[in-house]
C-alpha positions in Angstrom: 22.1 72.9 9.0 21.8 75.2 6.0 18.6 76.0 4.2 19.9 74.3 1.0 20.8 71.1 2.8 17.4 71.0 4.5 15.7 71.5 1.1 17.8 68.7 -0.4 16.9 66.3 2.4 13.2 67.1 1.9 13.5 66.4 -1.8 15.3 63.1 -1.1 12.6 62.0 1.3 9.9 62.8 -1.3 11.8 61.0 -4.0 12.1 57.9 -1.8 8.4 57.9 -1.1 6.6 58.0 2.2 7.9 55.9 5.0 5.7 53.6 7.2 4.6 55.4 10.4 4.9 53.2 13.5 1.2 54.0 14.5 -0.1 53.8 10.9 -3.0 51.3 11.6 -4.2 53.4 14.6 -4.0 56.4 12.4 -6.0 54.6 9.7 -8.7 53.8 12.3 -9.0 57.5 13.2 -9.2 58.4 9.5 -11.9 55.8 8.8 -13.9 57.1 11.8 -13.9 60.6 10.4 -14.7 59.3 6.9 -17.6 57.2 8.3 -18.9 60.3 10.0 -19.2 62.3 6.8 -20.4 59.6 4.5 -23.0 58.1 6.9 -24.5 61.6 7.2 -24.9 61.7 3.4 -27.7 59.1 3.6 -28.8 58.9 7.2 -30.8 62.2 7.0 -32.9 61.1 4.1 -35.0 58.8 6.3 -35.7 61.7 8.7 -37.3 64.0 6.1 -40.9 63.1 7.1 -40.2 63.7 10.8 -38.4 67.0 10.1 -41.3 68.2 7.9 -43.8 67.5 10.7 -41.7 68.9 13.6 -40.4 72.1 11.9 -43.2 72.7 9.4 -40.6 72.7 6.6 -41.7 73.4 3.0 -40.6 71.3 0.0 -38.2 74.0 -0.9 -36.7 74.1 2.6 -36.3 70.3 2.6 -34.4 70.4 -0.7 -32.0 73.0 0.6 -31.4 71.0 3.8 -30.1 68.2 1.6 -28.7 70.2 -1.4 -27.0 73.0 0.6 -24.7 70.4 2.2 -24.0 68.7 -1.2 -23.3 71.9 -3.0 -20.8 73.3 -0.4 -19.1 69.9 -0.4 -18.9 69.5 -4.2 -17.9 73.1 -4.7 -15.0 73.2 -2.2 -13.5 69.7 -2.4 -10.7 70.6 -4.8 -10.0 73.9 -3.1 -9.8 72.4 0.4 -7.7 69.5 -0.9 -5.2 71.9 -2.4 -5.2 74.1 0.8 -4.4 71.0 2.9 -1.4 70.3 0.7 -0.2 73.9 1.2 -0.9 74.5 4.9 -1.0 71.1 6.5 -3.3 68.0 6.2 -3.6 67.4 9.9 -4.7 71.0 10.4 -7.3 70.6 7.7 -8.6 67.4 9.3 -8.9 69.0 12.7 -10.6 72.1 11.3 -13.0 69.9 9.3 -13.9 67.8 12.4 -14.5 70.8 14.6 -16.8 72.4 11.9 -18.7 69.2 11.2 -19.2 68.3 14.9 -20.3 71.8 15.9 -22.6 72.0 12.9 -24.1 68.6 13.8 -24.8 69.7 17.4 -26.5 73.0 16.2 -28.5 71.1 13.5 -29.8 68.5 16.0 -31.5 71.2 18.1 -32.6 73.4 15.3 -36.1 75.0 15.9 -36.5 76.4 12.4 -35.8 75.3 8.8 -33.5 78.2 8.3 -31.3 77.2 11.2 -31.1 73.6 10.1 -30.2 74.7 6.5 -27.4 77.0 7.9 -26.1 74.2 10.1 -26.1 71.8 7.2 -24.0 74.2 5.1 -21.5 74.5 8.0 -21.4 70.7 8.1 -20.7 70.6 4.4 -17.8 73.0 4.8 -16.4 70.7 7.5 -16.8 67.7 5.3 -15.0 69.4 2.5 -11.9 69.8 4.6 -12.2 66.2 5.9 -12.7 64.0 2.9 -9.6 64.9 0.8 -7.3 64.9 3.8 -8.2 61.4 5.0 -6.9 59.8 1.8 -4.0 62.2 1.6 -2.8 61.4 5.1 -3.1 57.7 4.5 -0.7 58.1 1.5 1.8 59.8 3.9 1.8 57.2 6.7 1.9 54.0 4.7 4.7 52.8 2.5 4.2 51.4 -1.0 4.0 47.8 0.2 1.1 48.3 2.7 -0.7 51.1 0.9 -3.0 48.9 -1.2 -4.3 47.2 1.9 -4.8 50.5 3.7 -6.7 51.9 0.7 -8.8 48.8 0.5 -9.9 49.3 4.2 -10.5 53.0 3.5 -12.6 52.2 0.4 -14.6 49.5 2.2 -15.5 51.9 5.1 -16.5 54.6 2.6 -18.8 52.4 0.6 -20.2 50.6 3.6 -21.0 53.8 5.4 -23.2 55.0 2.5 -25.1 51.7 2.5 -25.5 51.7 6.3 -26.9 55.2 6.5 -30.6 54.4 6.1 -30.3 51.5 8.6 -28.7 53.7 11.3 -31.2 56.5 10.6 -34.2 54.2 10.7 -33.1 52.7 14.0 -32.6 56.1 15.6 -35.9 57.4 14.4 -37.7 54.3 15.8 -36.3 55.1 19.3 -35.6 58.9 19.4 -36.5 62.2 17.9 -35.4 63.3 14.4 -32.4 65.3 15.8 -30.8 62.1 17.0 -29.6 61.3 13.4 -27.5 64.4 13.7 -26.6 64.4 17.4 -25.0 60.9 17.0 -22.2 62.7 15.0 -21.1 64.6 18.1 -19.6 61.8 20.3 -18.1 60.2 17.2 -16.6 63.5 16.1 -15.1 64.2 19.5 -13.5 60.7 19.6 -12.1 61.2 16.1 -10.8 64.7 17.0 -8.9 63.5 20.1 -7.5 60.5 18.2 -6.3 62.6 15.3 -4.8 65.3 17.5 -2.8 62.6 19.3 -1.9 60.3 16.5 -1.8 62.0 13.0 1.5 63.6 12.0 1.5 66.9 10.2 2.4 66.8 6.5 2.3 69.3 3.7 3.8 70.0 0.3 7.5 70.8 0.9 7.5 73.3 -2.0 6.2 76.7 -1.0 3.3 77.7 -3.4 1.3 80.9 -3.6 -2.5 80.5 -3.1 -4.3 80.1 -6.4 -7.2 82.4 -5.7 -8.7 82.5 -9.3 -8.4 78.7 -9.4 -10.2 78.3 -6.1 -13.1 80.6 -7.2 -13.4 79.0 -10.7 -13.3 75.4 -9.3 -16.1 76.3 -6.7 -18.3 77.8 -9.5 -17.6 74.7 -11.6 -18.5 72.3 -8.9 -21.6 74.1 -7.6 -22.9 74.8 -11.2 -22.6 71.2 -12.4 -23.8 69.5 -9.3 -26.7 72.0 -8.8 -27.8 71.3 -12.4 -27.7 67.5 -11.8 -29.7 67.6 -8.6 -32.3 70.0 -10.1 -33.2 67.6 -13.0 -35.7 65.4 -11.1 -37.8 68.4 -10.1 -37.5 70.7 -13.1 -36.6 68.5 -16.1 -33.6 68.6 -18.5 -34.8 71.6 -20.6 -35.6 73.9 -17.6 -33.7 77.2 -17.1 -33.1 75.9 -13.5 -31.0 73.2 -15.1 -29.6 74.9 -18.2 -28.3 78.1 -16.5 -26.2 76.3 -13.9 -25.0 73.9 -16.6 -23.8 76.9 -18.6 -22.2 78.4 -15.5 -20.5 75.1 -14.7 -19.2 74.5 -18.2 -17.9 78.0 -18.7 -16.2 77.9 -15.3 -14.6 74.6 -16.2 -13.2 75.9 -19.4 -11.9 79.1 -17.7 -10.4 76.9 -14.9 -8.5 74.8 -17.4 -7.2 77.8 -19.3 -6.2 79.6 -16.1 -4.5 76.5 -14.5 -2.4 75.9 -17.7 -1.1 79.5 -17.4 -0.8 79.9 -13.6 2.7 79.9 -12.1 1.5 77.9 -9.0 -1.7 76.2 -10.2 -4.1 74.6 -7.8 -4.5 71.6 -10.1 -1.7 70.4 -12.4 -3.6 69.9 -15.6 -0.8 67.8 -17.0 -1.8 65.0 -14.6 -4.6 64.1 -17.1 -1.9 63.1 -19.6 -1.0 60.3 -17.3 -3.4 57.4 -18.3 -3.2 56.0 -14.7 -4.6 59.2 -13.3 -7.2 60.0 -16.0 -8.4 56.3 -16.2 -8.8 56.0 -12.5 -10.8 59.3 -12.2 -13.0 58.5 -15.2 -13.8 55.0 -14.1 -14.6 56.2 -10.6 -17.0 58.8 -11.9 -18.8 56.3 -14.1 -19.0 53.9 -11.2 -20.5 56.6 -9.0 -23.2 57.2 -11.6 -24.2 53.6 -11.7 -24.0 52.9 -7.9 -25.7 56.1 -6.6 -28.5 56.1 -9.2 -29.3 52.4 -8.8 -29.3 52.5 -5.0 -31.6 55.6 -5.1 -34.1 53.7 -7.2 -33.8 50.3 -5.6 -34.6 51.5 -2.1 -37.7 53.1 -3.5 -38.6 49.7 -5.2 -38.3 48.0 -1.9 -40.7 50.5 -0.3 -43.3 51.1 -3.1 -43.3 47.8 -4.8 -42.7 45.4 -1.9 -44.2 47.5 0.9 -41.0 47.7 3.0 -40.8 50.4 5.7 -37.7 52.8 5.4 -35.9 50.8 8.1 -36.7 47.5 6.3 -35.5 49.0 3.0 -32.3 50.0 4.7 -31.8 46.4 6.0 -32.8 45.2 2.5 -29.6 46.6 0.9 -27.3 45.4 3.7 -26.2 42.3 1.7 -24.6 44.7 -0.8 -22.6 46.3 2.0 -21.6 42.9 3.4 -20.5 41.6 0.0 -18.5 44.8 -0.5 -16.7 44.5 2.8 -16.1 40.8 2.2 -14.5 41.3 -1.2 -12.5 44.4 -0.4 -9.5 42.5 1.1 -9.1 40.5 -2.2 -8.7 43.6 -4.3 -5.0 44.2 -3.5 -4.2 40.5 -4.0 -6.0 40.5 -7.3 -4.3 43.7 -8.4 -0.9 42.1 -7.6 -1.7 39.1 -9.8 -3.5 40.6 -12.8 -2.8 44.3 -12.5 -5.1 47.3 -11.9 -6.7 47.3 -15.4 -7.8 43.6 -15.1 -9.0 44.1 -11.5 -11.1 47.1 -12.3 -12.6 45.5 -15.5 -13.4 42.3 -13.6 -15.0 44.1 -10.6 -17.0 46.5 -12.7 -18.1 43.6 -14.9 -19.4 41.7 -11.9 -21.2 44.9 -10.7 -22.8 45.1 -14.1 -24.0 41.5 -13.9 -25.5 42.2 -10.4 -27.4 45.2 -11.8 -28.7 43.1 -14.7 -30.0 40.5 -12.2 -31.7 43.3 -10.1 -33.4 44.6 -13.3 -35.4 41.3 -13.4 -37.1 41.8 -10.0 -40.8 42.3 -9.9 -43.7 42.7 -7.5 -43.9 38.9 -6.9 -40.3 37.7 -7.3 -39.5 37.8 -3.6 -36.2 38.7 -2.0 -34.1 35.8 -3.3 -33.3 37.4 -6.7 -32.7 40.7 -4.9 -30.2 39.0 -2.6 -28.2 37.5 -5.5 -28.2 40.8 -7.4 -27.1 42.9 -4.4 -24.4 40.4 -3.5 -22.9 40.5 -7.0 -23.2 44.3 -7.1 -21.5 44.8 -3.8 -18.8 42.2 -4.5 -17.9 43.9 -7.8 -17.7 47.3 -6.2 -15.5 45.8 -3.4 -13.1 44.5 -6.0 -13.0 47.6 -8.2 -13.0 50.7 -6.0 -9.8 49.9 -3.9 -7.9 49.3 -7.2 -9.3 52.6 -8.6 -8.3 54.6 -5.5 -4.9 53.1 -5.3 -4.2 53.6 -8.9 -5.1 57.2 -8.7 -3.0 57.9 -5.6 -0.1 55.9 -7.1 -0.1 58.2 -10.2 0.5 61.5 -8.4 3.3 63.1 -6.4 2.7 62.4 -2.7 3.0 66.1 -1.9 -0.1 66.8 -4.0 -2.2 64.0 -2.5 -4.8 66.4 -1.1 -5.5 68.1 -4.4 -5.8 64.7 -6.2 -8.1 63.3 -3.5 -10.2 66.4 -3.7 -10.5 66.1 -7.5 -11.5 62.4 -7.2 -14.1 63.2 -4.6 -15.5 66.0 -6.7 -15.9 63.7 -9.6 -17.6 61.1 -7.5 -20.0 63.7 -6.0 -20.9 64.9 -9.5 -21.2 61.3 -10.7 -23.6 60.5 -7.8 -25.8 63.5 -8.5 -25.8 62.8 -12.2 -26.6 59.1 -11.6 -29.7 60.0 -9.6 -30.7 62.6 -12.2 -30.2 60.3 -15.3 -31.5 57.1 -13.8 -34.3 58.9 -12.0 -35.4 60.6 -15.3 -35.3 57.3 -17.2 -37.4 55.6 -14.5 -39.9 58.5 -14.4 -40.4 58.6 -18.1 -41.0 54.8 -18.3 -43.3 54.9 -15.3 -45.4 57.7 -16.8 -45.7 55.8 -20.1 -46.9 52.6 -18.4 -49.4 54.1 -15.9 -53.0 52.9 -16.3 -55.4 55.4 -17.9 -57.6 55.5 -14.8 -54.9 57.2 -12.8 -55.6 61.0 -12.7 -53.4 63.3 -14.7 -50.5 64.7 -12.6 -50.0 61.6 -10.6 -47.2 60.4 -13.0 -44.7 62.7 -11.2 -44.8 60.7 -7.9 -45.2 57.0 -7.2 -46.7 57.8 -3.9 -49.3 60.1 -5.5 -50.1 57.5 -8.1 -50.6 54.8 -5.5 -52.8 57.2 -3.4 -55.0 58.0 -6.4 -55.2 54.3 -7.3 -56.5 53.5 -3.8 -59.5 55.7 -4.5 -60.4 53.8 -7.7 -63.5 51.6 -7.7 -61.2 48.7 -8.6 -58.4 49.7 -6.3 -56.6 46.4 -6.0 -56.2 46.0 -9.8 -55.1 49.6 -10.4 -52.6 49.6 -7.5 -51.1 46.4 -8.9 -50.8 48.1 -12.4 -49.2 51.2 -10.8 -46.6 49.1 -9.1 -45.9 47.2 -12.3 -45.4 50.5 -14.1 -43.0 51.6 -11.4 -41.1 48.3 -11.5 -40.9 48.7 -15.3 -39.2 52.1 -14.9 -36.8 50.8 -12.3 -35.8 47.8 -14.4 -35.0 50.1 -17.4 -32.8 52.3 -15.3 -31.0 49.4 -13.7 -30.1 48.1 -17.1 -28.8 51.5 -18.0 -26.7 51.4 -14.8 -25.4 48.0 -15.7 -24.3 49.4 -19.1 -22.6 52.3 -17.3 -20.7 49.9 -15.0 -19.5 47.8 -17.9 -18.5 51.0 -19.7 -16.5 52.1 -16.7 -14.7 48.7 -16.8 -13.9 49.1 -20.5 -12.6 52.7 -19.8 -10.4 51.3 -17.0 -9.1 48.4 -19.1 -8.3 50.5 -22.2 -6.9 53.6 -20.6 -5.0 52.1 -17.7 -3.2 49.6 -20.0 -1.6 52.6 -21.6 -0.2 53.7 -18.3 3.2 52.1 -18.9 3.8 53.6 -22.3 5.2 56.9 -21.1 6.4 58.5 -17.9 7.4 62.0 -16.8 10.8 63.2 -17.6 13.4 61.7 -15.3 11.2 58.9 -14.1 11.0 55.3 -15.2 7.8 54.3 -16.9 5.4 52.4 -14.7 3.3 49.5 -16.2 -0.3 49.2 -15.2 0.3 45.8 -13.6 2.6 47.6 -11.1 0.5 50.7 -10.6 -0.7 49.4 -7.3 2.8 49.2 -5.9 4.4 52.4 -7.2 3.9 56.0 -6.3 4.5 57.6 -9.7 5.0 61.3 -10.3 3.2 63.0 -13.2 
């Protein structure tokens, strides 16, 4: 067989779209196991912070780097690792990511110093950066167009459910074992996923040979690290601090330079023209806004359960389980709804329901009980379960299958930035409202921490009354932020409705235009 005929056959297979793999559902199980491993770790470690502080004598700065080092490496490299997986093989990227993440978890679990734990977490972040984009990219290769929406719905449900289950898993392990158990649990799961992927996942890569885009890799890393570092620094330093403004400037300048370079590069890491496709830009934009609303509201609501209602960390984790259950229950209906009303209507509906749930949660108080919370969390989770599968499927249907890793990496980067920005914005709103509503008897300086304010109130001569006022002030801040999150969710729905409906108005040269109502069933090329 000649080289030209081989190339022509590869192009024909690409044009026809991926074919269903005979073991696709087992492959999806392995992919979801790896995805759960990474996303569970995003939240499971947060409940172990007090134990780590006591065992390792970690300072506040060390604790921040244990959390932020992982996030920064992940956010900075997602686009680059996604692109590399397209060039050099997605199975290879998955296996490398699993090895790095599993070894990093084992070393981190037995760390005897903060520096060792920080270094291990950075290694875990590098492994996660190879894993996350490749899971969705492989999924796109092994499922055909008919079954892909169902597979993406399962993938999305596992992703969102893992985030919500993290505090529960972490709290359970800490109740029975030492703090390292929340990291050591990754090792057996990682080994099982590694064996399953080595045996089941077929190798796939971009059939077109492309040169590595080194300037694009460096600029995208600077962009991701700068913007995410600025967002996660806001709660501690404030919006006008050099610790925030400098990384913002670095991130923005890197983003501008990245766009200019990618437009001129012969083999760009990211095809900037993809953003001209409304299906792609609408899906990315709505997913980022959804991440802002979801991450910021969960961050504050778990604190509300602990500080206002007196829940333990484990009880607070169980307290948000209804959201995860509602999300998992509604996820299977997303592909069916998309088939009936189209992706724009599905996203708008789901995000609208999420917004209603957040509004309901904004009316909770110190004496409202759990009933109102249950309704709000169920609505919020159900809305996310409807919206996110449609968003992910629309995104992956709007790109060439051979560039799936790059697109998945971009989408994950936007979601990481949205999550960090959501915590920063909603946290700042809550903190400002809390400080303005604190009783005058609370000592100056306590407005920066709910725990400090409650501790100071307990020393007051009229402790019961002052503690109640501090809790009311905190609830007031949480309520304001949740209403802002609701507005953000509704805005995401409007963006999806307006932008995605334009998806059928134009198509790339040589390809039939794809209407938004069929976006969930067509792998378009932009």
